[in-house]
C-alpha positions in Angstrom: 3.6 -6.1 16.4 4.7 -2.9 14.7 3.7 -2.2 11.1 7.3 -2.9 10.0 7.3 -6.3 11.9 4.0 -7.3 10.3 5.3 -6.6 6.8 8.5 -8.4 7.5 6.5 -11.4 8.8 4.7 -11.4 5.4 7.9 -11.3 3.5 9.2 -14.2 5.6 6.1 -16.2 4.6 6.8 -15.3 0.9 3.8 -12.9 0.8 4.7 -9.9 -1.2 3.4 -6.3 -0.9 0.3 -6.7 -3.0 -1.0 -9.6 -0.8 0.0 -8.6 2.7 -3.0 -9.6 4.9 -4.9 -7.2 7.1 -3.0 -6.8 10.4 -3.7 -5.1 13.7 -0.4 -3.5 14.5 -1.2 -3.1 18.2 -3.4 -4.7 20.9 -7.0 -5.7 20.4 -8.2 -2.5 22.1 -7.4 -0.6 18.9 -9.9 -2.4 16.8 -12.8 -0.4 15.4 -15.8 -0.3 17.7 -19.2 1.4 18.0 -19.2 5.2 18.1 -15.8 5.4 16.4 -14.8 7.7 13.6 -13.1 6.3 10.5 -11.2 8.3 7.8 -10.8 6.0 4.8 -8.0 7.6 2.8 -8.0 5.4 -0.3 -8.8 7.8 -3.2 -9.7 5.1 -5.7 -13.5 4.5 -5.8 -13.2 1.0 -7.3 -10.8 0.0 -4.5 -12.8 1.5 -1.6 -16.4 0.6 -2.3 -16.4 -3.0 -1.1 -15.1 -2.4 2.5 -17.1 0.9 2.7 -20.3 -1.0 1.9 -19.5 -3.8 4.4 -18.9 -1.3 7.2 -21.8 1.1 6.5 -24.7 -0.4 4.6 -27.5 -2.0 6.7 -28.6 -4.2 3.8 -25.1 -5.5 3.0 -25.4 -9.2 2.1 -22.2 -10.2 0.1 -20.9 -12.1 3.1 -22.0 -12.6 6.7 -20.7 -9.9 9.0 -19.8 -11.2 12.5 -20.4 -7.7 13.9 -22.4 -4.7 12.7 -20.9 -1.4 13.8 -23.2 1.2 15.3 -23.1 5.0 15.2 -19.9 5.1 13.0 -18.8 8.5 11.6 -17.2 7.4 8.3 -15.4 9.9 6.0 -14.6 8.9 2.4 -11.5 10.6 1.0 -13.3 11.0 -2.4 -16.7 10.1 -3.6 -16.8 6.3 -3.8 -20.4 6.0 -4.8 -22.9 8.8 -5.0 -25.6 6.6 -3.5 -23.6 6.1 -0.2 -24.7 9.4 1.4 -21.5 9.5 3.5 -19.3 12.5 4.3 -16.6 13.2 1.6 -13.3 14.9 2.3 -12.7 16.0 -1.3 -15.7 16.3 -3.5 -15.3 15.2 -7.1 -14.6 17.6 -9.9 -17.4 18.1 -12.3 -16.0 17.0 -15.7 -17.6 17.7 -19.0 -16.5 17.5 -22.7 -15.1 14.0 -22.2 -14.9 11.6 -25.1 -17.9 9.8 -23.7 -19.8 13.0 -23.6 -19.0 13.9 -27.2 -19.9 10.4 -28.5 -23.3 10.7 -26.7 -23.8 14.2 -28.1 -23.3 13.0 -31.6 -25.5 9.9 -31.0 -22.7 7.5 -31.7 -23.6 4.0 -30.5 -21.0 2.6 -28.2 -20.1 -0.9 -27.1 -17.8 -1.4 -24.1 -16.5 -4.6 -22.6 -13.9 -5.8 -20.1 -13.6 -8.4 -17.5 -14.5 -7.7 -13.8 -11.0 -6.4 -12.9 -11.2 -3.6 -15.4 -14.9 -3.0 -15.8 -14.8 0.3 -13.8 -12.2 1.6 -16.3 -14.5 1.3 -19.3 -17.6 2.6 -17.5 -17.2 4.7 -14.3 -13.8 6.1 -15.1 -14.3 6.6 -18.8 -17.5 8.5 -18.0 -15.7 10.9 -15.7 -16.8 9.3 -12.5 -20.5 8.9 -13.5 -22.1 5.6 -12.6 -25.0 5.8 -15.0 -24.6 4.6 -18.6 -25.2 6.9 -21.5 -28.2 6.3 -23.7 -26.0 5.3 -26.6 -23.9 2.9 -24.5 -24.0 -0.9 -24.3 -22.0 -2.6 -21.6 -20.9 -6.3 -21.3 -19.2 -7.5 -18.2 -17.2 -10.7 -18.4 -16.4 -12.3 -15.0 -12.8 -12.6 -14.1 -11.5 -16.0 -12.9 -11.8 -16.7 -9.2 -8.1 -17.4 -8.3 -6.0 -16.1 -5.5 -3.5 -14.4 -7.8 -3.6 -14.0 -11.6 -0.2 -15.6 -12.2 -2.2 -18.8 -11.5 -4.3 -18.1 -14.5 -2.5 -15.5 -16.7 -5.0 -16.0 -19.5 -7.7 -14.5 -17.2 -10.9 -14.0 -19.2 -9.3 -12.4 -22.2 -10.5 -15.0 -24.8 -14.1 -14.4 -23.7 -13.7 -10.7 -23.8 -12.3 -11.0 -27.3 -15.3 -13.1 -28.3 -17.6 -10.2 -27.2 -15.7 -7.7 -29.3 -15.9 -10.0 -32.3 -19.7 -10.3 -31.9 -20.1 -6.6 -31.5 -18.0 -5.9 -34.7 -20.0 -8.5 -36.7 -23.3 -7.1 -35.5 -22.7 -3.8 -37.3 -24.6 -2.0 -34.6 -21.8 0.1 -33.2 -19.7 3.0 -34.4 -17.4 2.9 -31.4 -16.2 -0.2 -29.6 -13.9 -0.1 -26.5 -12.2 -3.0 -24.9 -9.8 -3.3 -22.0 -7.5 -6.3 -21.6 -6.5 -6.7 -18.0 -3.8 -9.3 -18.4 -0.5 -7.4 -18.8 -1.3 -5.1 -15.9 -2.9 -7.5 -13.4 -0.4 -10.4 -14.0 2.4 -7.8 -14.2 1.6 -6.8 -10.7 2.3 -10.3 -9.4 6.0 -9.9 -10.4 6.0 -13.4 -11.9 7.9 -13.2 -15.3 6.8 -16.5 -16.8 3.1 -15.7 -16.0 3.5 -12.2 -17.5 4.9 -13.7 -20.7 1.8 -16.0 -20.9 -0.4 -13.0 -20.2 1.1 -10.9 -23.0 0.9 -13.9 -25.4 -2.7 -14.3 -24.6 -3.5 -10.7 -25.4 -1.5 -11.0 -28.6 -3.7 -13.9 -29.7 -6.9 -12.0 -28.7 -5.7 -9.0 -30.7 -5.1 -11.2 -33.7 -8.7 -12.5 -33.5 -10.1 -9.0 -33.2 -7.8 -7.6 -36.0 -9.0 -10.4 -38.4 -12.6 -9.3 -37.7 -11.8 -5.6 -38.0 -10.4 -6.2 -41.5 -13.3 -8.4 -42.4 -15.9 -5.7 -41.6 -13.5 -2.9 -42.8 -13.3 -1.1 -39.5 -10.4 1.0 -38.0 -8.8 -0.1 -34.8 -6.5 1.7 -32.3 -4.3 -0.2 -29.9 -2.9 1.8 -27.0 -2.4 1.9 -23.2 -2.2 4.5 -20.4 0.8 3.1 -18.6 3.4 0.3 -18.7 3.8 -2.7 -16.4 4.7 -6.1 -17.9 7.7 -4.8 -19.9 9.6 -4.4 -16.6 9.4 -7.4 -14.3 12.7 -7.0 -12.4 13.9 -4.0 -10.5 17.2 -3.0 -12.2 18.8 -1.9 -8.9 17.6 -4.6 -6.5 17.0 -7.4 -9.0 13.9 -8.3 -7.1 10.4 -8.7 -8.8 9.1 -5.3 -10.0 5.3 -5.1 -9.5 4.6 -1.4 -10.1 3.5 0.6 -13.1 6.2 2.1 -15.3 6.3 5.6 -17.0 7.6 4.2 -20.3 6.0 5.6 -23.5 3.1 3.5 -24.7 2.3 2.4 -28.2 -0.4 4.0 -30.4 -1.1 1.8 -33.3 -3.7 2.1 -36.0 -4.8 -1.2 -37.5 -6.5 -1.4 -40.9 -5.2 2.1 -41.3 -6.3 3.8 -44.5 -3.1 4.9 -46.2 -4.1 8.6 -46.0 -3.6 8.6 -42.3 -0.1 9.6 -41.1 0.7 9.9 -37.4 2.9 12.4 -35.5 6.1 11.0 -34.0 4.9 11.4 -30.4 2.1 12.7 -28.2 0.4 12.5 -24.9 -2.6 10.6 -23.4 -4.6 13.8 -23.8 -4.2 13.4 -27.6 -6.0 10.0 -27.8 -9.6 11.3 -27.6 -9.1 14.0 -30.2 -7.5 11.4 -32.5 -10.5 9.1 -32.1 -12.8 11.9 -32.9 -10.7 12.9 -35.9 -11.0 9.4 -37.3 -14.8 9.5 -36.7 -14.8 12.9 -38.5 -16.2 14.7 -35.4 -14.9 17.8 -33.7 -13.3 17.6 -30.3 -14.9 19.4 -27.4 -13.7 22.8 -26.2 -12.6 21.2 -22.9 -10.1 18.9 -24.6 -6.6 20.2 -24.3 -5.0 17.5 -26.5 -4.5 17.5 -30.2 -5.1 14.8 -32.8 -2.1 12.6 -33.4 -3.0 12.5 -37.1 -0.5 14.5 -39.2 -2.5 14.5 -42.3 -6.0 13.3 -43.1 -6.9 13.9 -46.7 -10.4 14.1 -48.0 -11.9 14.8 -44.6 -15.6 15.7 -44.8 
């Protein structure tokens, strides 16, 4: 079968783009065999690690491999994991002066939590592609539910994630707490409207629980995102389910906002880190190109 025929066969079986099964679009002689070369062109490390480990690592044990390939020349598009020791087509940029770096430099104790689906976002990605945790950083991973697709459980593990945030807030140990709720994005990708509504309602309820605690301990909370998804569940032209990200503006909300803080009318994602540091009364790094979204902050020390 051709690639187009394989995809059409998936559509005919009500299997949409995100869930198309692996397919050999030729005869069996084209399957990977010993002494072959593989160029793996997925650039997202969190997406590429699993299959890269399964193909290359002698001590791989997450599932039984029916065949172990020998003498494979495997090229990673980007650095998936610095411990792999595999050839890399495009070596990673060296990033410094990130928000995580500045928090570490000032000795600000951090608490970060998310469920499995977004764990890399609050650790590896937030740290600029570094696996190792900072000395001031505490991480809590909440397992995501084991379902085929998240429209089957749109609540995901959000309530448990919220519980971890509440515990961290009440502990009084941390000056910076970061949480990622996966629901609107992961359920939005399924294209199922009713499930997306349930996902957003779940996050709403979790935010309410966190906000109550934020007010109780007199903390300041920021609610924002880096892209849209669940707000557009139908393609306006084809009227078919829309499963991709959107480029709509995202909110930037300060909760338990001291009245002295006024925000600018608009900004960019590059402005988020400088704004957080402004609230923490810390200077941004020289590498940060964004500006604080705070219009006026009186009595700043």
